[in-house]
C-alpha positions as CSV (number, residue, x, y, z in Angstrom):
1,M,14.6,14.1,-13.7
2,Q,12.1,16.8,-13.9
3,G,10.8,16.8,-10.0
4,L,14.6,16.4,-9.0
5,E,15.1,20.0,-11.1
6,R,12.1,21.6,-9.8
7,R,13.3,20.7,-5.9
8,F,16.5,22.7,-7.3
9,E,14.2,25.5,-8.4
10,S,12.7,26.1,-4.9
11,V,15.1,28.8,-2.8
12,S,15.2,26.8,0.3
13,V,16.1,23.3,-1.3
14,K,18.6,25.4,-3.4
15,G,20.2,26.8,-0.3
16,G,20.2,24.1,1.6
17,V,22.2,22.1,-1.5
18,I,24.9,25.6,-1.0
19,A,25.4,25.3,2.0
20,A,26.0,21.1,2.1
21,L,28.5,21.9,-0.7
22,T,30.3,24.6,1.1
23,A,30.8,22.5,4.5
24,L,32.3,19.4,2.2
25,M,34.7,22.3,0.5
26,L,35.9,22.0,3.8
27,W,37.6,18.9,3.2
28,P,39.6,19.8,0.1
29,L,40.9,22.8,2.5
30,S,41.5,20.8,5.0
31,R,43.5,18.2,3.3
32,V,45.4,21.5,1.6
33,E,46.3,22.5,5.0
34,S,47.6,19.6,6.0
35,L,50.1,19.7,3.3
36,V,50.8,22.9,3.9
37,N,52.2,21.8,7.6
38,E,53.7,19.0,6.3
39,R,56.1,21.2,3.9
40,Q,57.1,22.9,6.6
41,S,58.1,20.5,8.2
42,L,60.2,19.8,5.6
43,Q,61.4,22.7,6.0
44,H,62.4,22.8,9.7
45,D,64.2,19.2,8.6
46,A,66.3,21.0,6.7
47,Y,67.0,23.8,7.9
48,A,68.4,21.3,11.2
49,V,70.1,19.4,8.7
50,I,72.2,23.2,7.6
51,A,72.5,24.2,11.6
52,D,73.9,21.1,12.4
53,G,76.8,20.9,9.7
54,F,77.3,24.8,9.2
55,G,76.0,25.9,12.4
56,G,72.7,26.8,14.7
57,P,72.1,29.7,17.3
58,Q,74.8,30.4,18.8
59,A,75.4,33.0,22.5
60,V,78.6,34.2,23.2
61,G,80.0,35.9,26.8
62,P,83.0,37.6,28.3
63,P,84.8,35.0,29.8
64,V,84.0,33.5,34.0
65,L,87.5,32.5,36.1
66,T,86.9,29.8,38.0
67,V,89.0,28.1,41.1
68,D,88.8,25.2,42.6
69,T,87.9,25.3,45.8
70,E,89.0,22.8,49.4
71,Q,86.4,22.5,51.8
72,R,87.5,21.2,55.8
73,T,85.3,18.3,57.8
74,V,86.7,18.6,60.9
75,T,86.9,14.8,62.3
76,I,86.4,13.6,65.9
77,D,88.5,10.2,67.5
78,S,86.2,8.8,69.7
79,S,88.9,7.4,71.9
80,T,91.6,10.0,71.9
81,K,88.8,12.7,71.5
82,I,91.6,14.2,69.1
83,S,90.3,16.3,66.2
84,T,91.7,16.3,63.1
85,D,90.9,18.7,59.7
86,L,90.1,17.1,56.8
87,W,90.4,18.5,53.2
88,T,88.4,17.8,50.8
89,A,87.1,18.9,47.0
90,G,84.5,21.8,47.7
91,P,82.2,23.7,45.2
92,T,84.1,25.7,42.2
93,L,83.9,29.4,42.3
94,H,83.0,31.9,39.7
95,L,83.6,35.7,39.4
96,T,82.4,37.5,36.5
97,P,84.4,40.1,34.8
98,D,83.9,43.9,35.3
99,D,84.1,46.1,32.5
100,V,83.2,43.5,29.3
101,Q,83.4,45.6,25.8
102,I,82.1,43.0,22.7
103,T,82.1,43.9,18.9
104,S,80.8,41.9,16.4
105,D,80.8,41.9,12.3
106,V,78.6,39.3,10.9
107,T,78.4,37.8,7.5
108,V,75.3,36.0,5.9
109,E,75.0,34.3,3.2
110,I,72.0,31.7,2.2
111,R,72.8,28.5,2.1
112,S,70.2,25.6,0.3
113,K,69.2,22.1,0.7
114,G,66.7,20.7,-1.6
115,I,64.2,23.6,-2.2
116,Y,64.6,25.1,1.2
117,S,67.2,27.5,1.0
118,V,68.1,29.4,5.4
119,P,70.3,32.5,6.1
120,V,73.4,31.2,8.1
121,Y,76.6,33.8,9.0
122,V,79.7,33.8,10.4
123,A,80.6,36.5,13.3
124,T,84.1,37.9,13.9
125,I,83.9,38.8,17.6
126,A,86.2,40.4,19.2
127,V,86.1,40.2,23.7
128,T,88.4,42.8,26.3
129,G,87.7,43.4,29.5
130,Q,89.7,42.6,32.9
131,F,89.0,41.3,36.7
132,K,89.8,43.8,39.3
133,T,91.5,43.5,41.8
134,E,88.8,44.1,44.3
135,G,87.1,41.1,42.7
136,L,90.0,39.1,42.5
137,A,90.4,39.5,46.1
138,R,86.9,38.7,47.4
139,L,87.2,35.8,45.0
140,L,90.3,34.3,46.9
141,A,89.4,35.2,50.8
142,P,88.7,32.4,52.4
143,E,85.5,31.6,53.7
144,G,84.1,30.0,56.7
145,D,85.0,26.1,55.7
146,I,86.0,27.1,52.4
147,R,89.4,27.9,50.3
148,P,89.9,28.8,47.5
149,L,93.1,27.8,45.5
150,P,94.8,30.0,43.1
151,S,96.7,28.0,42.1
152,H,94.3,25.7,40.3
153,A,92.1,28.6,38.1
154,T,90.6,28.7,34.9
155,L,89.3,31.3,32.7
156,Q,86.5,30.3,30.7
157,L,85.3,31.6,27.3
158,P,81.1,30.5,27.1
159,L,79.8,29.5,23.9
160,S,76.7,27.8,22.6
161,R,78.9,24.5,20.6
162,V,82.8,25.4,20.5
163,K,82.2,22.4,18.0
164,Y,80.9,25.6,15.1
165,V,84.1,27.7,15.8
166,R,86.5,28.6,12.9
167,S,88.8,29.9,13.9
168,L,90.8,31.6,16.9
169,Q,92.6,34.1,16.2
170,R,93.7,35.8,19.8
171,F,93.3,34.1,23.1
172,E,95.4,36.6,25.7
173,V,94.9,37.0,29.3
174,G,97.4,39.6,31.6
175,G,98.9,40.2,27.7
176,Q,99.9,36.7,27.7
177,A,99.0,33.9,24.4
178,L,97.7,30.8,26.1
179,R,95.9,27.9,24.1
180,P,91.8,27.1,25.2
181,A,90.6,23.7,25.2
182,G,87.1,22.3,25.6
183,G,85.4,23.1,29.1
184,R,81.9,23.6,30.4
185,V,80.6,27.1,32.5
186,A,78.0,28.5,33.4
187,G,75.6,25.1,32.0
188,L,77.4,26.2,28.3
189,E,80.3,25.1,26.8
190,A,83.1,26.8,27.1
191,L,87.1,27.5,25.7
192,S,89.5,27.2,28.7
193,V,93.1,27.7,29.6
194,P,94.1,26.7,32.8
195,I,95.8,30.5,35.1
196,D,98.0,30.3,38.1
197,L,96.8,32.8,40.0
198,T,99.6,33.1,42.2
199,V,101.9,34.0,40.1
200,I,100.0,36.5,38.0
201,G,99.5,38.6,41.0
202,R,96.8,40.4,42.9
203,K,97.6,43.7,42.7
204,V,96.4,43.9,39.4
205,P,94.2,43.8,37.0
206,L,93.9,40.5,35.2
207,T,92.9,42.1,32.2
208,F,92.0,39.6,28.6
209,H,91.6,40.2,24.9
210,I,90.1,37.7,23.0
211,D,89.2,36.9,19.0
212,V,87.3,34.6,17.7
213,V,85.1,33.5,14.4
214,V,81.9,31.4,14.9
215,A,79.5,30.2,12.6
216,G,75.8,29.8,13.0
217,S,72.0,30.3,11.9
218,E,69.2,31.5,12.7
219,S,70.1,34.0,15.9
220,L,73.4,35.1,17.5
221,H,72.6,36.3,21.5
222,F,75.4,37.7,23.5
223,L,75.5,37.3,27.1
224,P,76.0,40.0,30.1
225,L,77.9,38.3,32.4
226,G,80.1,42.3,33.3
227,S,80.1,44.3,35.4
228,T,79.5,46.2,32.8
229,T,78.7,44.9,29.8
230,T,79.2,46.4,25.6
231,V,78.0,44.9,23.2
232,S,78.0,46.2,19.1
233,A,76.7,44.9,16.0
234,R,77.1,44.8,13.0
235,V,75.0,42.8,10.3
236,G,75.2,42.0,7.0
237,W,71.6,41.1,6.7
238,P,68.8,44.0,5.6
239,H,65.7,42.6,7.6
240,P,66.5,43.6,11.5
241,D,65.2,41.5,13.8
242,F,65.6,42.0,17.6
243,E,65.0,39.7,20.4
244,G,66.9,38.3,24.1
245,A,66.2,40.3,28.1
246,F,67.6,43.5,26.7
247,F,66.5,45.4,23.0
248,P,69.8,48.3,21.7
249,V,69.9,51.4,23.5
250,S,70.5,52.5,19.7
251,R,70.7,51.4,16.6
252,Q,71.6,51.8,12.4
253,T,69.9,50.5,9.3
254,N,71.5,50.9,6.0
255,A,71.3,49.1,2.3
256,Q,74.4,46.5,3.1
257,G,72.8,45.8,6.7
258,Y,72.4,47.5,10.4
259,S,74.0,48.0,13.4
260,A,73.3,47.8,17.1
261,N,74.3,48.9,20.3
262,W,73.5,47.5,23.5
263,Q,75.2,48.7,27.2
264,V,73.7,46.0,30.7
265,L,74.4,47.0,33.8
266,E,75.4,44.1,36.1
267,L,72.2,45.5,38.4
268,N,70.0,44.9,35.3
269,R,71.2,41.0,35.6
270,A,70.0,38.4,37.8
271,I,73.2,37.0,37.5
272,P,76.1,37.3,41.1
273,S,78.9,38.5,40.7
274,I,80.5,35.4,42.4
275,W,78.4,32.3,42.6
276,R,79.4,28.9,43.3
277,G,78.8,25.3,41.6
278,D,76.4,25.1,38.9
279,A,74.0,27.8,41.2
280,I,72.6,29.9,37.9
281,D,72.5,27.3,35.1
282,R,69.3,28.2,34.6
283,S,69.2,31.8,35.5
284,V,72.4,32.3,32.1
285,P,69.9,31.6,29.2
286,A,67.4,34.2,30.2
287,T,69.9,37.1,30.4
288,E,70.7,36.6,26.1
289,F,70.1,38.7,23.6
290,G,70.9,39.7,20.7
291,V,69.6,39.3,16.7
292,R,67.6,37.0,15.0
293,M,67.9,36.3,10.9
294,L,64.4,37.1,10.3
295,Q,63.0,36.1,6.9
296,P,60.2,38.3,6.7
297,S,58.8,36.1,3.2
298,D,57.9,33.0,5.2
299,L,56.2,31.1,2.7
300,Y,54.4,28.7,4.2
301,T,52.8,30.8,7.1
302,Q,51.4,33.2,4.4
303,D,49.8,30.2,2.4
304,Y,48.6,28.6,6.2
305,R,47.4,33.0,7.0
306,A,45.6,32.2,2.8
307,V,44.0,28.9,3.6
308,R,42.7,29.5,6.4
309,Y,40.5,32.7,5.0
310,G,39.6,29.0,2.1
311,I,36.3,28.5,3.5
312,L,34.8,32.3,4.1
313,F,35.7,33.4,0.0
314,V,33.5,30.1,-1.2
315,A,30.9,31.2,1.5
316,I,31.3,34.3,0.1
317,T,31.7,33.0,-3.5
318,F,28.6,30.5,-3.7
319,A,26.7,33.4,-1.4
320,C,27.2,36.4,-4.7
321,F,26.6,33.3,-7.4
322,F,23.2,32.7,-5.5
323,A,21.8,36.1,-5.3
324,W,23.7,36.8,-8.6
325,E,21.5,34.3,-10.1
326,H,17.9,36.3,-9.0
327,L,19.0,39.2,-10.0
328,V,20.5,38.6,-13.4
329,R,17.8,37.2,-16.1
330,G,18.8,34.4,-17.3
331,M,21.6,32.9,-15.5
332,R,20.9,30.0,-13.6
333,L,23.5,26.9,-12.3
334,H,23.1,24.3,-11.0
335,P,24.6,22.7,-8.1
336,M,27.2,20.5,-9.7
337,Q,28.2,23.4,-11.6
338,Y,28.8,25.0,-8.0
339,L,30.5,22.0,-7.0
340,L,33.3,22.6,-9.9
341,V,33.6,27.0,-8.9
342,G,34.3,25.5,-5.0
343,L,36.7,22.5,-6.7
344,A,38.3,25.3,-8.4
345,L,38.9,27.8,-5.1
346,A,40.4,25.1,-3.7
347,T,42.5,24.0,-6.0
348,F,43.6,27.5,-5.8
349,Y,45.3,27.2,-2.5
350,L,47.3,24.2,-4.1
351,L,48.3,25.6,-6.9
352,L,49.5,28.5,-4.7
353,L,51.2,26.2,-2.2
354,A,53.1,24.6,-4.9
355,L,54.2,27.7,-7.2
356,S,55.6,29.4,-4.0
357,E,58.1,26.7,-3.1
358,H,59.5,27.8,-6.2
359,I,59.0,31.3,-7.7
360,G,58.1,33.4,-4.5
361,F,54.6,33.9,-2.4
362,A,54.2,36.7,-4.7
363,V,54.8,35.6,-7.9
364,S,52.9,32.7,-7.0
365,Y,50.0,34.3,-6.3
366,G,49.3,36.8,-9.0
367,V,49.9,33.5,-11.3
368,A,47.8,31.3,-9.2
369,A,44.8,34.0,-8.4
370,A,44.7,35.1,-12.6
371,A,44.6,31.9,-13.6
372,L,41.3,30.7,-11.2
373,V,40.1,34.3,-12.5
374,A,40.5,33.4,-15.8
375,L,39.0,29.4,-15.2
376,I,35.4,30.4,-13.6
377,T,34.9,33.4,-15.5
378,T,35.3,31.6,-18.2
379,Y,33.3,28.3,-17.1
380,I,30.7,30.6,-16.7
381,F,30.1,32.5,-19.3
382,G,30.3,28.9,-21.1
383,A,27.9,28.3,-18.6
384,T,25.4,30.7,-19.1
385,N,26.2,32.4,-22.5
386,N,25.2,36.1,-20.1
387,R,28.9,37.6,-20.9
388,A,28.2,40.7,-18.7
389,A,27.3,38.6,-15.6
390,A,30.6,36.5,-16.2
391,G,32.7,39.6,-16.5
392,G,31.2,40.7,-13.5
393,I,31.6,37.9,-11.5
394,G,35.4,37.3,-13.0
395,A,36.0,41.1,-11.6
396,A,34.5,40.8,-8.0
397,L,37.1,38.0,-8.1
398,A,40.0,39.6,-8.7
399,I,39.3,42.2,-6.6
400,S,38.8,39.9,-3.4
401,Y,41.9,38.1,-4.4
402,C,43.5,41.8,-4.8
403,L,42.3,42.3,-1.2
404,L,42.5,38.9,0.2
405,Y,46.5,39.6,-0.9
406,V,46.4,43.0,1.2
407,I,45.4,41.5,4.2
408,L,47.7,38.6,4.0
409,L,50.4,41.5,3.2
410,S,49.0,43.5,6.2
411,Q,50.0,41.3,9.2
412,D,48.9,43.5,12.5
413,Y,46.1,44.7,10.9
414,A,45.0,41.5,9.6
415,L,41.9,40.8,11.5
416,L,40.5,44.6,11.3
417,L,41.0,44.5,7.0
418,G,39.2,41.1,7.1
419,S,36.4,42.4,9.2
420,L,35.9,44.8,6.8
421,L,36.0,43.3,3.6
422,L,33.3,40.8,5.3
423,F,31.3,43.6,6.2
424,A,31.4,45.3,2.9
425,I,30.4,41.9,1.3
426,L,27.8,41.3,2.9
427,A,26.4,44.8,2.9
428,A,26.4,44.9,-1.4
429,L,24.4,41.1,-1.2
430,M,21.7,42.4,1.4
431,L,21.2,45.5,-0.3
432,A,21.4,44.1,-3.8
433,T,19.0,41.7,-2.6
434,R,16.9,44.4,-0.6
435,R,13.8,44.0,-2.4
436,L,13.6,40.4,-3.7
437,D,10.7,38.5,-2.5
438,W,12.0,35.5,-1.0
439,A,9.1,33.6,-0.5
440,K,8.1,34.1,-4.7
441,V,11.5,34.0,-6.3
442,G,11.2,29.9,-7.0
443,R,8.2,30.3,-8.1
444,G,9.2,33.4,-10.8
445,E,7.9,36.3,-9.0
446,T,10.6,38.6,-8.0
447,E,9.3,41.9,-6.8
448,Q,11.3,45.0,-8.8
């Protein structure tokens, strides 16, 4: 037993044991990291359940005018040489509107499933615009062997999911109130109404005014299908976040939420004003733009980032203890004590994860860090009976975890701050131990 103790007095042997213990701490930290991923997966499952019942991400666009066509096929009788025109169903033609204006008033609330909460919204959307006579004439003009059928037209308002339409307050086309049914256009579900263009005529624009209320979560996008698409959105959520193909030209933020305005021209989008069949179905999603209900305090992302710093904090803490042993007289720690301290450091991240699901990341971080610092300080004082050394270690740990919290909050500067912190700690260790003769430390011949 005494021989084993003498071996631990060797700097090389003890340094190797501490390095092995540091590597061993990778296992509990990896288990905590796996637990974070598991809890995040459960959170996503809860979000999916809420989205399926209340409403998921929504995309809304102005109505598209669709016209059925007939296509001519010429057949020639081989015996009589008489040709016959055979008209069959041809590809549908689609026309985008002009001068589109979309206004949206979005009310946001929090819905929960178990311990998981997600912001959901109800959006009151008004869509106005017109189909100009020039566009109608181009749509209905025969082209080659294709003949449009003006009496077989449909006006279709594209939506991601018609299922989540709460109410249809107004659906007017050409000044006439209509009752839409389900449909599909541009790769999306749609609210569709049949229209007879032979009755409406081509000498006046075909106007529309649609007021619809939709429910959703995560995001609300708009489709720039007009020759000019102007969108105004007022969102009752304090964390603005914009995404998609176009950012707003202006925005304002206040205590109740924020508002934003977009303007997209026909030249800005890769969608023609008239197309056949499903030619652009894959292009439409790339033109979406809008808002996302950002949750700035994504606690699992913060927990995951904190755990990623775990092995670094264990290594630095062990290195500081090892140097402290040879700078402070009478302070000696056994490898078992290093192991217990390492397990306490790993337990910090488990405690942080468990608490953050109930009381938020900031409060749980403070509680977990305070508990860890108090535990290790008390343990070191009991192990060494050196109040000054224990107090110094506790203060160093408290400062380290305060700096880690700043790094976790500063996502854009995390790498810079983390690198500076690591450099500062290593510099402090090197300066504190610069006069130690490591070759003689094991024999107690420290050179001052």
